[in-house]
C-alpha positions as CSV (number, residue, x, y, z in Angstrom):
1,M,-11.2,-100.5,-76.2
2,N,-11.8,-104.0,-77.4
3,K,-11.1,-103.7,-81.1
4,K,-11.7,-107.4,-81.8
5,M,-15.1,-107.1,-80.2
6,F,-15.9,-104.1,-82.4
7,E,-14.8,-106.0,-85.5
8,M,-17.0,-108.9,-84.5
9,I,-20.0,-106.7,-84.0
10,I,-19.5,-104.8,-87.3
11,N,-19.1,-108.1,-89.2
12,N,-22.4,-109.3,-87.7
13,K,-24.2,-106.0,-87.6
14,E,-27.4,-107.5,-89.0
15,R,-27.7,-109.6,-85.7
16,F,-27.0,-106.6,-83.4
17,V,-29.0,-103.8,-85.1
18,P,-31.5,-102.8,-83.7
19,L,-31.5,-105.3,-80.8
20,L,-28.3,-104.1,-79.0
21,F,-26.8,-101.3,-81.1
22,T,-28.2,-98.6,-83.3
23,K,-26.8,-97.9,-86.8
24,K,-25.2,-94.7,-85.4
25,Q,-23.4,-96.7,-82.8
26,I,-22.2,-99.3,-85.4
27,N,-21.0,-96.4,-87.6
28,L,-19.1,-94.9,-84.7
29,M,-17.4,-98.2,-84.0
30,Q,-16.4,-98.4,-87.6
31,K,-15.1,-94.8,-87.5
32,Y,-13.0,-95.7,-84.4
33,L,-11.6,-98.8,-86.1
34,D,-10.6,-96.8,-89.2
35,N,-8.7,-94.4,-86.9
36,A,-10.8,-91.5,-88.3
37,G,-10.8,-88.4,-86.1
38,L,-13.6,-88.5,-83.5
39,T,-15.2,-85.3,-82.2
40,N,-15.3,-84.8,-78.4
41,S,-19.0,-85.7,-78.3
42,E,-18.4,-88.9,-80.3
43,K,-15.5,-89.9,-77.9
44,A,-17.8,-89.3,-74.9
45,Y,-20.6,-91.3,-76.5
46,L,-18.1,-94.1,-77.4
47,Y,-16.7,-94.4,-73.9
48,S,-19.9,-93.8,-72.0
49,T,-22.4,-95.9,-73.9
50,I,-20.9,-98.2,-76.5
51,K,-17.9,-99.3,-74.3
52,K,-20.2,-100.4,-71.5
53,K,-22.2,-102.6,-73.9
54,T,-19.1,-104.1,-75.6
55,D,-17.5,-104.8,-72.1
56,A,-20.7,-106.6,-71.1
57,L,-20.6,-108.7,-74.3
58,A,-16.9,-109.5,-73.7
59,L,-17.7,-110.6,-70.2
60,L,-20.4,-112.9,-71.4
61,K,-18.1,-114.4,-73.9
62,E,-15.3,-115.0,-71.3
63,E,-17.8,-116.5,-68.9
64,Y,-19.1,-118.9,-71.6
65,H,-15.6,-120.2,-72.2
66,I,-14.7,-120.4,-68.6
67,T,-17.7,-122.4,-67.5
68,G,-17.7,-124.6,-70.5
69,A,-21.4,-124.2,-71.1
70,G,-20.9,-125.0,-74.7
71,M,-19.0,-128.2,-74.1
72,I,-20.2,-131.2,-76.1
73,A,-21.3,-134.0,-73.8
74,E,-19.5,-136.7,-75.7
75,R,-16.2,-134.8,-75.6
76,A,-16.6,-134.3,-71.9
77,A,-17.2,-138.0,-71.3
78,M,-14.2,-138.9,-73.4
79,A,-12.0,-136.3,-71.6
80,K,-13.0,-137.9,-68.2
81,V,-12.0,-141.3,-69.5
82,I,-8.6,-140.0,-70.8
83,L,-7.9,-138.2,-67.5
84,K,-8.5,-141.3,-65.4
């Protein structure tokens, strides 16, 4: 489980609820981070639904950094000059 991703989602829950996650899902992530005991149904829900969403978000984050889509044009030009 990606605990850092859970923390990021919880810290920015106003951006994620109700677009990607429900309040119940956010509460379940918080419960998981607090190491509170999860019922079997909560564990199943966490691993079947929430984990898939957070894995997809993590993949997008990694892809963004790998491809450099957020690179500033001036910095890219300066880097090319330095590398020559």
